[in-house]
N, CA and C of each residue as an Amber inpcrd file, in Angstrom:
protein
   654
 -22.2930000 -10.0530000  -1.1690000 -22.0400000  -8.8100000  -1.3010000
 -20.7630000  -8.2600000  -0.5700000 -20.5110000  -8.7110000   0.6210000
 -19.3550000  -8.4770000   1.2340000 -18.0340000  -8.2520000   0.5870000
 -17.7520000  -9.1730000  -0.0780000 -16.7270000  -9.2810000  -0.6020000
 -17.1400000  -9.0540000  -2.1600000 -17.6920000  -8.0190000  -2.9660000
 -17.8470000  -7.8790000  -3.7350000 -17.0490000  -7.1850000  -4.8140000
 -15.9710000  -6.3770000  -3.9000000 -15.0600000  -5.4740000  -4.8950000
 -13.5620000  -7.1890000  -4.8490000 -13.4690000  -7.2870000  -3.4480000
 -12.6500000  -8.3280000  -3.9960000 -12.3750000  -9.5220000  -4.9390000
 -14.0020000  -9.4340000  -5.5310000 -13.8180000 -10.3890000  -6.4370000
 -13.9060000  -9.7870000  -7.6390000 -14.2620000  -8.5190000  -8.0060000
 -14.1990000  -7.4660000  -9.1480000 -11.9380000  -7.1580000  -9.2340000
 -12.1550000  -6.7870000  -7.8940000 -10.1530000  -6.8810000  -8.1560000
  -9.2500000  -8.4080000  -8.7050000  -9.9710000  -9.3260000  -7.9020000
  -9.3260000 -10.3820000  -8.7370000  -9.2910000 -10.8440000 -10.0060000
 -10.9440000 -10.3210000 -10.4430000 -11.1910000 -10.8540000 -11.6450000
 -10.3370000  -9.5710000 -12.8050000 -10.1640000  -8.5450000 -11.9320000
  -9.3380000  -6.8190000 -13.0030000  -8.2160000  -7.6960000 -13.0710000
  -7.4190000  -7.6740000 -12.2260000  -6.1630000  -8.3510000 -11.8060000
  -5.9800000  -9.5720000 -13.1400000  -6.5160000 -10.2210000 -13.2470000
  -6.2760000 -11.7170000 -14.0810000  -6.4460000 -11.0490000 -15.4880000
  -7.1780000 -10.5090000 -15.9170000  -7.4140000  -9.3200000 -17.1170000
  -6.7440000  -9.1090000 -16.6850000  -6.2870000  -8.2380000 -16.2530000
  -4.5900000  -7.1540000 -16.7420000  -3.7470000  -8.0190000 -16.8670000
  -3.1510000  -8.7470000 -16.2750000  -1.8130000 -10.0300000 -17.4440000
  -2.2300000 -10.5600000 -18.1940000  -3.3520000 -10.5820000 -18.6010000
  -3.6930000 -11.1620000 -20.2490000  -4.1170000 -10.3900000 -21.1670000
  -4.7260000  -9.1940000 -21.3860000  -5.4250000  -8.1550000 -22.4990000
  -4.7290000  -7.2680000 -22.0610000  -4.3970000  -6.0260000 -23.0930000
  -3.3710000  -4.9640000 -23.2090000  -4.6410000  -4.1810000 -22.8990000
  -5.8730000  -4.3230000 -23.5390000  -6.8070000  -3.1150000 -23.1540000
  -7.3570000  -3.2150000 -21.3260000  -6.9560000  -4.0570000 -21.4380000
  -7.6380000  -3.9030000 -19.8870000  -6.1910000  -2.9640000 -18.7680000
  -6.6950000  -1.6470000 -17.7420000  -5.8310000  -0.9890000 -17.5640000
  -6.3910000  -1.0100000 -16.0060000  -5.7770000  -0.5880000 -14.8740000
  -6.1790000  -0.8320000 -13.5570000  -5.4100000   0.4770000 -13.1450000
  -5.7710000   1.5450000 -12.5520000  -5.0510000   2.3330000 -11.4240000
  -5.2380000   2.1200000 -10.3290000  -3.7430000   2.1720000  -9.8210000
  -3.2510000   2.8160000  -7.9260000  -3.8760000   3.7280000  -7.7010000
  -3.8540000   4.3200000  -6.0950000  -4.9430000   5.5680000  -5.4250000
  -4.3260000   6.0020000  -4.4750000  -3.9620000   6.6790000  -4.8200000
  -2.5190000   8.0470000  -3.3740000  -3.6610000   8.4820000  -2.2710000
  -3.9300000   8.0990000  -0.8090000  -4.9820000   8.0380000  -0.1030000
  -4.7870000   9.7850000   0.0370000  -5.8020000  10.7890000  -0.0220000
  -5.5350000  12.2190000   0.4520000  -6.4030000  12.5360000   1.9180000
  -5.0930000  12.6450000   3.0070000  -6.0880000  13.0030000   4.7600000
  -5.9490000  14.1540000   4.9300000  -6.8450000  14.0180000   5.8680000
  -6.0540000  15.8510000   6.2680000  -5.1050000  15.7420000   8.0200000
  -5.0230000  16.5620000   8.3210000  -4.1420000  16.5580000  10.0620000
  -3.1190000  17.5640000   9.7550000  -2.6320000  17.9830000   8.5060000
  -1.1710000  18.3700000   8.5440000  -0.6580000  17.5660000   7.5040000
  -0.2160000  16.7070000   7.4160000   0.8170000  15.6330000   6.9890000
   0.9400000  15.5250000   5.5130000   2.5460000  15.5900000   5.0430000
   2.2940000  15.4380000   3.5070000   1.5410000  14.3960000   2.8300000
   0.7610000  14.0130000   2.5580000   0.0540000  12.9270000   2.3190000
   0.6620000  12.6330000   0.5710000   1.1110000  13.7580000   0.3480000
   0.8250000  13.8220000  -1.8050000   3.0630000  14.0810000  -1.7330000
   3.7210000  13.3280000  -0.6070000   5.2310000  12.8610000  -0.2590000
   5.6670000  11.7060000  -1.5550000   6.3480000  11.8900000  -2.4100000
   7.1010000  10.7120000  -3.0570000   5.9470000  10.5390000  -4.2220000
   6.3680000  11.9820000  -5.6060000   5.0520000  11.6000000  -6.6420000
   5.3750000  11.1090000  -7.5620000   6.8730000  10.5110000  -7.2920000
   7.2800000   9.4300000  -8.3700000   7.2720000   8.1800000  -7.7060000
   6.3460000   7.5010000  -6.8000000   6.5490000   6.4770000  -6.5560000
   5.6200000   5.0950000  -7.2000000   4.5440000   5.9330000  -7.6120000
   3.6400000   5.2420000  -7.8470000   3.7930000   4.9160000  -9.3920000
   4.6320000   5.6970000  -9.7390000   3.8860000   5.6360000 -11.2860000
   5.5000000   4.6340000 -11.2890000   6.6810000   4.3770000 -10.7860000
   7.4220000   3.4670000 -11.3590000   6.7560000   2.2100000 -11.0110000
   6.2190000   1.9790000  -9.5110000   6.1570000   0.9770000  -9.0620000
   5.2180000   0.1070000 -10.2870000   3.8850000   0.6610000 -10.7720000
   3.1250000   0.5280000 -11.4790000   4.0430000  -0.0200000 -12.5710000
   5.3160000   0.3760000 -13.4020000   5.7300000   0.3600000 -14.7260000
   6.4910000  -1.3090000 -13.9210000   7.3550000  -1.1030000 -12.6920000
   8.0420000  -2.5520000 -12.5200000   6.7650000  -3.9120000 -12.2940000
   5.4220000  -3.2090000 -11.7190000   4.3130000  -4.6540000 -11.7730000
   4.4220000  -4.8290000 -13.6280000   3.7680000  -3.6920000 -14.6000000
   4.0950000  -4.3760000 -15.3940000   4.5400000  -5.1180000 -16.0760000
   6.1640000  -4.9460000 -15.8540000   7.7780000  -5.7580000 -16.1040000
   7.7870000  -7.0340000 -15.6930000   7.3750000  -7.0290000 -14.7280000
   7.1540000  -8.1780000 -13.7320000   6.5890000  -8.7790000 -13.7090000
   4.8800000  -8.3310000 -13.2530000   3.8600000  -9.5060000 -13.1610000
   3.0440000  -9.5110000 -14.4560000   3.5030000  -8.4840000 -15.5160000
   2.6610000  -9.1420000 -16.4940000   1.4380000  -8.1620000 -16.2900000
   1.2990000  -6.8740000 -15.3790000   0.1730000  -6.4680000 -15.1370000
  -0.2760000  -5.8620000 -16.2810000  -1.5940000  -4.2680000 -16.1450000
  -1.5260000  -2.9660000 -17.3860000  -2.1070000  -1.9900000 -16.1150000
  -0.7720000  -1.9250000 -15.2770000  -1.6970000  -0.6770000 -14.7350000
  -0.4850000   0.6990000 -15.3420000  -1.7770000   1.7480000 -15.6490000
  -1.5210000   2.9770000 -16.0310000  -0.4210000   3.1710000 -15.0820000
   0.2010000   4.2250000 -15.5240000   1.1330000   4.8950000 -14.5230000
   0.4230000   5.7970000 -14.3160000  -0.0080000   7.0570000 -14.2470000
  -0.8710000   7.4950000 -14.0370000  -1.2590000   7.3410000 -12.9990000
  -1.3130000   8.1940000 -11.4330000  -2.2810000   7.2420000 -10.6750000
  -3.6910000   8.1120000 -10.0950000  -4.2580000   7.8710000  -9.2780000
  -5.5100000   9.0250000  -8.8430000  -5.2610000   9.6170000  -7.4090000
  -5.4480000  10.7650000  -7.3200000  -5.7000000  10.8040000  -5.6690000
  -6.9540000  10.7010000  -5.4440000  -7.0260000   9.9610000  -4.1010000
  -8.3650000   9.8840000  -3.3590000  -8.5410000  10.0500000  -2.2600000
  -9.7240000  11.2900000  -1.8200000  -9.7850000  11.4050000  -0.6800000
 -10.1820000  10.1860000   0.2440000  -9.7190000  10.5050000   1.3960000
 -10.4790000   8.9660000   2.5300000 -11.8300000   9.0980000   2.7070000
 -12.5720000  10.0460000   3.0670000 -14.1590000  10.3620000   2.9740000
 -14.9660000   9.9960000   1.8800000 -13.9020000   9.8120000   0.5740000
 -14.7750000   9.9950000  -0.8940000 -15.1500000   8.5630000  -1.1300000
 -16.5460000   8.7880000  -2.2740000 -17.1840000   7.6880000  -2.8050000
 -15.9780000   7.1810000  -4.1570000 -15.3800000   8.3060000  -4.1380000
 -14.3140000   7.6330000  -5.8210000 -13.5800000   6.6280000  -5.0290000
 -13.1670000   6.2920000  -3.6270000 -12.5210000   5.3170000  -3.2990000
 -12.6560000   4.4320000  -3.8250000 -14.0970000   3.6410000  -3.9610000
 -14.4310000   2.5910000  -4.3330000 -13.9830000   1.5680000  -5.7480000
 -13.1380000   3.3400000  -6.4960000 -13.1000000   2.7600000  -7.9520000
 -11.5070000   2.5290000  -8.1590000 -10.7240000   2.2080000  -6.6450000
  -9.3450000   1.4090000  -7.2830000  -9.8960000   0.4200000  -6.0850000
  -8.6690000  -0.8420000  -7.0100000  -8.5150000  -1.5200000  -6.2970000
  -7.2730000  -1.6630000  -5.0690000  -6.2870000  -1.0060000  -4.9510000
  -5.4760000  -0.2020000  -4.1950000  -4.5820000   1.1120000  -4.0990000
  -4.5190000   0.8390000  -2.8540000  -4.9410000   2.3820000  -1.8650000
  -3.3200000   2.8110000  -1.1310000  -2.1790000   3.3910000  -1.0980000
  -1.4930000   3.6950000  -1.2010000  -1.1940000   4.7850000  -0.0680000
  -1.2480000   4.9640000   1.5370000  -1.1720000   6.1330000   2.1320000
   0.6160000   6.0520000   2.6860000   0.8060000   7.7060000   2.3460000
   2.5630000   7.5810000   3.1600000   2.3840000   9.3630000   3.5860000
   3.8740000   9.4070000   4.5910000   3.9160000  10.9080000   4.5060000
   4.2600000  10.6860000   5.8050000   5.1450000  12.5220000   6.3180000
   5.5830000  11.8770000   6.7380000   4.9890000  12.6070000   9.2360000
   4.0420000  13.0190000   9.1980000   3.5540000  13.9550000  10.2080000
   1.7140000  12.9980000  10.1010000   1.0430000  14.3700000  10.6590000
   0.0980000  14.2710000  11.2220000  -1.2920000  13.2340000  10.5090000
  -2.0810000  12.2460000  10.5660000  -3.4060000  11.8550000  10.0850000
  -4.3830000  12.3510000  11.1730000  -5.1970000  12.5820000  10.5340000
  -6.6760000  12.9810000  11.3200000  -7.9550000  12.7560000  10.2560000
  -8.8830000  11.3930000  10.8580000  -9.7030000  10.7310000   9.5260000
 -11.2410000  11.0470000  10.4950000 -11.9290000  12.4650000  10.1640000
 -13.1310000  12.5460000  10.5360000 -14.3510000  11.0840000  11.0300000
 -15.1210000  11.1630000  11.0730000 -16.1200000   9.9620000  11.4390000
 -16.1490000   9.4140000  10.2900000 -16.9910000  10.5350000   9.1750000
 -17.4540000   9.5260000   7.7180000 -15.8310000   9.0740000   7.0380000
 -14.9010000  10.1390000   7.3690000 -13.5830000   9.1800000   6.2150000
 -13.4560000   7.9050000   7.4020000 -13.3120000   7.2050000   8.5670000
 -13.2960000   6.4520000   9.2420000 -14.7770000   5.4000000   9.1290000
 -15.5220000   5.7430000   8.7940000 -16.7300000   4.6650000   7.9440000
 -16.4920000   4.4870000   6.3120000 -15.7190000   5.6840000   5.8380000
 -16.0590000   5.1410000   4.5290000 -15.0030000   4.4730000   4.4610000
 -14.0590000   4.3860000   4.6560000 -12.4870000   3.8100000   4.8000000
 -12.8470000   2.2440000   5.1180000 -13.4560000   2.2700000   5.8170000
 -13.9930000   0.9090000   7.0080000 -14.9850000   0.3960000   5.6380000
 -15.2810000   0.8390000   5.2710000 -16.4850000   0.3200000   4.0900000
 -16.0050000   0.1870000   2.8770000 -14.6910000   0.6440000   2.8180000
 -13.9620000   0.3060000   1.4210000 -13.1880000  -1.0180000   1.5670000
 -12.6130000  -1.4270000   2.9970000 -11.5850000  -2.0060000   3.1850000
 -12.9160000  -3.2430000   2.8990000 -14.1240000  -3.4940000   3.8950000
 -14.3180000  -4.8010000   4.3990000 -14.9520000  -5.0780000   3.4790000
 -15.8500000  -4.6510000   2.2980000 -15.8100000  -4.5350000   0.5900000
 -14.6990000  -5.3660000  -0.0630000 -13.5770000  -5.5660000   0.4120000
 -12.9370000  -5.8500000  -0.5510000 -11.3630000  -5.2880000  -1.2430000
 -11.2750000  -3.9050000  -0.5090000 -10.3210000  -2.9270000  -1.1630000
  -8.4810000  -3.0490000   0.1260000  -8.0110000  -2.2930000  -1.1350000
  -6.3650000  -3.0190000   0.1870000  -6.2510000  -1.8700000   0.5520000
  -5.8340000  -1.3180000   1.4620000  -4.6570000   0.0160000   1.4390000
  -3.1040000  -0.6100000   2.4400000  -2.5650000   0.0370000   1.3600000
  -1.1080000  -0.1300000   2.1330000  -0.9450000   1.9240000   2.2030000
  -0.1450000   1.4080000   3.7130000   0.2790000   2.4650000   4.8200000
   1.8150000   2.9110000   4.8790000   2.2440000   3.0840000   4.3240000
   4.1090000   3.6450000   4.2250000   4.6230000   4.8460000   4.9720000
   5.2270000   4.4780000   6.3690000   5.7030000   5.0350000   7.3770000
   6.6450000   6.1250000   6.5070000   6.9250000   7.1930000   6.5460000
   7.6020000   7.4630000   5.5500000   8.6530000   8.1600000   6.5840000
   8.1530000   8.2050000   7.5480000   9.3260000   8.6930000   8.5170000
   8.6900000  10.1090000   9.6320000   7.7980000   9.4860000  10.4110000
   6.9080000  10.6000000  11.4930000   5.7480000  10.4360000  11.9730000
   4.8720000   9.5640000  10.8990000   3.6550000   9.3340000  11.1210000
   3.2790000   8.1820000  11.9450000   4.1030000   7.1030000  12.4450000
   3.4170000   6.1570000  13.5670000   2.7980000   6.0960000  14.3920000
   2.7800000   7.7120000  14.8980000   1.3650000   7.4070000  15.9270000
   0.1760000   8.4330000  15.7240000   0.4960000   9.2640000  14.9770000
  -0.4810000   9.7580000  14.3440000  -1.6660000   8.5080000  12.8430000
  -1.0530000   7.7570000  12.4760000  -1.4680000   6.6050000  11.9940000
  -2.5110000   5.5470000  12.6590000  -1.7370000   5.6080000  14.0840000
  -2.2680000   4.0460000  14.3810000  -3.2760000   4.8010000  15.5080000
  -3.6590000   5.7610000  15.1870000  -4.6280000   6.1920000  16.1930000
  -5.8630000   7.0240000  15.3610000  -5.2930000   6.9500000  13.7010000
  -5.9820000   7.0380000  12.9020000  -6.8760000   5.3650000  12.2480000
  -6.4430000   4.5780000  12.5960000  -6.5880000   3.2800000  12.0610000
  -7.6080000   2.7510000  13.1440000  -7.1310000   3.3170000  14.1030000
  -8.0450000   2.5640000  15.2520000  -9.5980000   2.7610000  15.6800000
  -9.7990000   4.4610000  14.5710000 -10.4090000   4.4520000  14.3320000
 -11.7200000   4.2690000  13.0860000 -10.7740000   3.6570000  12.4780000
 -11.4380000   2.7610000  11.5720000 -11.4960000   1.4210000  11.8910000
 -11.1010000   0.7630000  12.3810000 -11.1920000  -0.6370000  12.9120000
 -10.9160000  -0.5940000  14.7190000 -11.9200000   0.3830000  15.6840000
 -11.7690000   0.1270000  16.5980000 -11.2700000  -1.9510000  18.0320000
 -12.0540000  -2.1250000  17.1850000 -11.7430000  -3.3390000  17.6620000
 -10.6030000  -4.3860000  16.8390000  -9.6930000  -3.4860000  16.2440000
  -8.7500000  -4.4370000  15.6380000  -7.4700000  -4.0140000  15.7160000
  -6.6970000  -4.4540000  16.6740000  -5.0510000  -4.2730000  16.5450000
  -3.9910000  -4.1140000  15.7640000  -3.3020000  -3.3250000  14.9310000
  -2.0260000  -3.8380000  13.8560000  -1.1890000  -4.9800000  14.6090000
  -1.1630000  -6.1670000  13.9360000  -0.2220000  -7.1230000  14.3500000
   0.4900000  -7.3300000  13.5870000   2.2810000  -7.3570000  13.9190000
   3.3840000  -7.4670000  13.3800000   3.2910000  -9.0800000  12.4450000
   3.1750000  -9.2580000  11.5220000   3.5660000  -9.9740000  10.0130000
   4.9570000 -11.1960000  10.6000000   4.8710000 -12.5510000  10.5850000
   5.6160000 -12.9870000  10.4440000   6.6050000 -12.9390000   9.5690000
   7.4410000 -13.6570000   9.4850000   8.6420000 -13.7030000   8.4160000
   7.5840000 -14.7470000   7.1510000   7.6830000 -15.3360000   7.8070000
   6.5400000 -16.6260000   6.7080000   5.4380000 -15.9460000   6.3220000
   5.3760000 -14.9270000   6.5840000   4.0130000 -14.5620000   5.5690000
   3.1750000 -14.6170000   4.3020000   2.7680000 -14.8650000   3.5830000
   2.5320000 -15.3240000   2.2610000   3.0210000 -13.4830000   1.9140000
   3.0230000 -12.9630000   2.1030000   2.6080000 -11.1530000   1.3970000
   4.8730000 -11.0110000   1.6890000   5.4970000 -12.1310000   1.9980000
   6.8480000 -11.7540000   1.6930000   7.5040000 -12.8720000   0.8470000
   6.2430000 -13.9170000   0.5000000   7.2270000 -14.4920000  -0.6620000
   5.9180000 -14.9530000  -2.0690000   5.8980000 -13.9030000  -2.0780000
   4.8330000 -14.0440000  -3.7690000   6.0120000 -14.2770000  -4.3110000
   5.7440000 -13.4140000  -5.7870000   6.9010000 -13.2120000  -7.3120000
   8.3430000 -13.2470000  -6.4760000   8.5000000 -12.5910000  -5.4090000
  10.1480000 -12.7690000  -4.7950000  10.0490000 -12.2520000  -3.6550000
  11.0740000 -13.7650000  -3.3380000  11.6750000 -14.0790000  -2.0740000
  11.7960000 -13.4030000  -0.5460000  11.3290000 -12.8600000   0.2890000
  12.0460000 -12.0410000   1.2950000  12.1180000 -12.8840000   2.3920000
  12.8390000 -13.6260000   2.8960000  12.6610000 -14.6340000   3.7990000
  12.9040000 -13.9580000   5.0030000  13.2070000 -12.7140000   5.2680000
  13.7590000 -12.0970000   6.4460000  12.7970000 -10.7510000   6.5590000
  11.9180000 -10.9830000   5.5690000  10.7510000  -9.6390000   5.7890000
  11.3480000  -8.6470000   5.0750000  10.9630000  -7.3760000   5.4260000
  10.8140000  -6.3100000   4.9640000  12.4660000  -5.7610000   4.8170000
  12.2290000  -5.3640000   3.4690000  14.1820000  -5.0400000   3.4190000
  13.9930000  -3.4500000   3.9340000  15.3950000  -3.0620000   4.5880000
  15.6990000  -1.9810000   5.0320000  16.6150000  -1.4340000   4.0370000
  14.9660000  -0.2090000   3.8250000  15.5550000   1.3280000   2.3010000
  16.5460000   2.4630000   3.2110000  15.7090000   2.8570000   4.3180000
  16.2550000   4.3600000   4.6950000  16.8160000   4.0520000   5.7390000
  17.4750000   4.7020000   7.0030000  18.3170000   4.5210000   8.1980000
  16.9390000   4.9840000   8.9900000  16.2340000   6.4780000   9.1570000
  15.8430000   6.5260000   9.7050000  15.9340000   6.6310000  11.6440000
  15.2230000   5.4540000  12.4020000  15.5280000   6.1920000  14.0540000
  17.1120000   4.7190000  13.5050000  17.5920000   3.8260000  12.8180000
  18.6800000   2.9620000  13.0270000  17.5990000   0.9890000  13.4790000
  16.2870000   1.1390000  12.9710000  15.8470000   0.2590000  13.7900000
  15.2270000  -0.9030000  12.3590000  15.3200000  -2.2540000  13.0050000
  14.4130000  -3.3740000  12.1390000  13.6490000  -2.8380000  11.1570000
  13.1830000  -2.9870000  10.2790000  11.9230000  -2.4630000   9.5950000
  11.0150000  -3.4770000  10.1360000   9.1870000  -2.8060000  10.0810000
   8.7470000  -4.2060000  10.5480000   7.6120000  -3.8100000   9.4860000
   6.6680000  -4.8820000   9.3310000   5.3230000  -5.2670000   8.7400000
   4.3450000  -5.4070000   9.5380000   3.0160000  -4.4620000   9.4170000
   2.4470000  -4.8940000  10.4690000   1.3150000  -4.8760000  10.1800000
  -0.0540000  -5.9800000  10.3880000  -1.3710000  -5.9230000   9.3600000
  -2.6510000  -5.4090000  10.3850000  -3.5990000  -5.2390000   9.5440000
  -4.9200000  -5.1930000   9.6870000  -5.3410000  -6.3780000   9.3870000
  -6.2610000  -7.3870000  10.2810000  -7.0670000  -8.2640000   9.7450000
  -8.6720000  -8.2010000   9.7080000  -9.5150000  -8.1190000   9.1960000
 -10.9430000  -8.1280000   8.8870000 -11.1930000  -9.3670000   8.5450000
 -11.9190000 -10.2850000   9.8430000 -12.6030000 -11.6650000   9.6110000
 -11.3960000 -12.6630000   8.9380000 -10.3490000 -12.7790000   9.2110000
  -9.3890000 -13.3710000   8.7720000  -8.2100000 -12.9130000   7.7910000
  -8.9890000 -11.7500000   6.8240000  -8.4590000 -11.5460000   5.5700000
  -7.8420000 -10.3870000   6.1490000  -6.1030000 -10.3120000   5.2280000
  -5.7040000  -8.7760000   5.2770000  -6.4600000  -7.7110000   5.0220000
  -6.5500000  -6.7100000   5.7290000  -6.8750000  -5.5170000   4.9120000
  -6.0540000  -4.6180000   4.6560000  -4.9910000  -3.4610000   5.7100000
  -3.9910000  -3.3460000   5.2910000  -2.6670000  -3.4680000   5.9210000
  -1.5520000  -3.4940000   5.5690000  -0.0240000  -3.3490000   5.7760000
   0.1970000  -2.3490000   5.8710000   0.6410000  -2.2630000   6.9510000
   1.3000000  -0.7860000   7.5440000   3.0250000  -1.3940000   7.7160000
   3.7640000  -0.4990000   6.4600000   5.3620000  -0.8950000   7.0390000
   6.1900000   0.4290000   7.2280000   6.4060000  -0.1840000   8.5580000
   7.4330000   0.6560000   9.5450000   8.5430000   0.6350000   9.1530000
   9.6640000   1.6200000   9.7630000  11.1630000   2.0620000   9.5590000
  11.9830000   1.2130000   8.0800000  11.0600000   1.3600000   7.2140000
  11.8360000   0.5840000   6.3980000  11.2750000   1.3860000   5.0810000
  10.4670000   2.6820000   4.4600000  10.0510000   3.5660000   3.7210000
  10.6860000   2.9690000   2.0940000   9.4740000   1.8610000   2.0980000
   9.0390000   1.3060000   0.7990000   9.0580000   2.8530000  -0.5420000
   8.2880000   3.9040000  -0.1220000   7.8640000   4.4630000  -0.8220000
   9.4060000   4.7990000  -1.7180000   9.7930000   6.1150000  -0.4140000
  11.2300000   6.7300000  -1.1190000  12.1710000   5.4780000  -2.5460000
  12.0020000   4.5500000  -1.9610000  13.0490000   3.7920000  -2.7240000
  11.9400000   3.1180000  -4.3410000  10.8130000   3.3920000  -4.2220000
  10.3420000   3.9440000  -5.7710000  10.9350000   4.9460000  -6.1420000
  11.0920000   5.2570000  -5.5110000  11.2960000   7.3200000  -6.6140000
  12.3110000   6.7800000  -7.3880000  11.6120000   8.1930000  -8.7470000
  13.3320000   8.1410000  -9.6540000  14.2150000   7.9200000  -8.6010000
  15.4170000   7.6050000  -9.2710000  16.8710000   7.2160000  -8.5420000
  17.5580000   8.8190000  -8.0330000  17.0500000   9.7980000  -8.6990000
  17.9840000  10.8880000  -8.1320000  17.5040000  12.0180000  -6.8590000
  15.9360000  10.9860000  -6.7570000  15.0850000  12.1840000  -5.9530000
  16.2080000  11.9470000  -4.6150000  16.3600000  10.3740000  -4.3930000
  16.6910000  10.2040000  -3.1080000  18.7920000   9.0840000  -3.3640000
  18.5940000   8.6520000  -3.9550000  19.8830000   8.9890000  -4.7720000
  20.3200000   7.6030000  -4.3790000  19.4020000   6.3120000  -3.8480000
  19.6080000   5.0710000  -3.4850000  20.9070000   4.1370000  -4.4210000
  20.7470000   3.5800000  -4.0700000  22.3110000   2.4440000  -4.9230000
  20.7880000   1.7860000  -5.6350000  20.8500000   1.0390000  -6.4730000
  20.5830000   0.4220000  -7.8750000  19.6920000  -0.3410000  -7.3530000
  20.3790000  -1.7790000  -6.2280000  19.9280000  -2.5180000  -5.7780000
  19.3370000  -2.2440000  -4.8430000  19.3830000  -1.3770000  -4.0120000
  18.4270000  -0.9550000  -2.6640000  16.7960000  -0.8170000  -3.6450000
  16.9290000  -0.1050000  -4.3590000  15.6190000   0.7590000  -5.7760000
  14.9050000  -0.8890000  -5.9430000  15.9030000  -2.0080000  -6.4070000
  15.3710000  -2.8850000  -6.9640000  14.3840000  -3.6320000  -5.5540000
  15.0580000  -4.3300000  -4.7370000  14.6780000  -4.5620000  -3.4510000
  13.6760000  -4.2920000  -3.0420000  12.9270000  -2.4920000  -2.7340000
  11.4710000  -1.7480000  -2.5580000  10.7680000  -2.3440000  -3.3030000
  11.3410000  -2.0450000  -4.9610000   9.9160000  -2.1110000  -6.0780000
   9.8340000  -3.7760000  -5.8270000  10.7220000  -4.6980000  -5.2380000
  10.3820000  -6.2730000  -5.6850000   9.0890000  -6.0900000  -4.3940000
   9.4830000  -5.8760000  -3.5430000   8.5940000  -5.6670000  -1.9100000
   7.4220000  -5.4100000  -2.7760000   7.3130000  -4.6890000  -3.5210000
   5.9570000  -3.4480000  -3.5010000   5.4070000  -4.2910000  -4.8260000
   6.1090000  -4.9300000  -5.8470000   5.4000000  -5.4550000  -6.0250000
   4.6210000  -7.1550000  -5.3200000   5.4460000  -7.2610000  -4.5550000
   4.6350000  -8.1860000  -3.1820000   3.7730000  -8.2400000  -2.6400000
   3.3850000  -6.7990000  -2.7150000   2.8460000  -6.5630000  -2.3180000
   1.2560000  -6.2270000  -3.0970000   1.8170000  -6.2790000  -4.6590000
   0.7210000  -5.5540000  -4.6370000  -0.2860000  -6.9470000  -5.6030000
   0.5020000  -8.0340000  -5.5720000   0.5510000  -9.7880000  -5.9340000
   0.1230000 -10.1550000  -4.9150000  -0.2870000 -10.0800000  -3.8420000
  -0.6240000 -10.3950000  -2.4570000  -2.4040000  -9.6270000  -2.5020000
  -2.2780000  -8.8630000  -2.4970000  -3.4260000  -7.5590000  -2.2720000
  -4.7240000  -8.1130000  -3.3940000  -3.9670000  -8.6200000  -5.3530000
  -5.0670000  -8.5270000  -5.8240000  -5.6910000 -10.3880000  -5.7570000
  -4.4530000 -10.6880000  -5.0540000  -5.0090000 -12.3270000  -5.3940000
  -5.2320000 -13.4720000  -3.5960000  -5.4820000 -12.5760000  -3.0030000
  -5.0650000 -13.0550000  -1.9010000  -7.0310000 -13.8980000  -1.4190000
């Protein structure tokens, strides 16, 4: 029972790559605290289209907004979280998110600049027994359909530090991948929004596709 959601996710992903009628939807996490969880509205639709083209998935291009404490969380195999500021999880939020992740769900957190100290505290409430661990460049998430020998691509300058990818593990399974000093979500947005060169946008989308592929098949 523990990984029943994970099994369903894997089956749906496999079916989605072979049957046009199958459709998966990505979820955007809505949280409290005042942080702009709604940032980057064109990110997930563009990532869905890219995965459909490159991975032969069949994601819907409309994403769902899901509150962290809602049972609706369990309806979505992949949850994306972003923002610039404060993040607050209630006890109920933390318990619900933990149950979702333990059951086989996957959370990608992308620091849009400024959320790092807040999201670390929030996720510590979800997994008090675990800490974020920086993933080595050899980790499988960097070597899916696209190969990133040096880990995450650098999309935006922020504090001009190297990008880092952190993971939270539960019983050996990566349940949360946190991208820091990278800003993949901005790279997924429509080109006119941030005016990134197409080469940079492609790197962001390719890394996003790797995250999706890893999350659905690990």
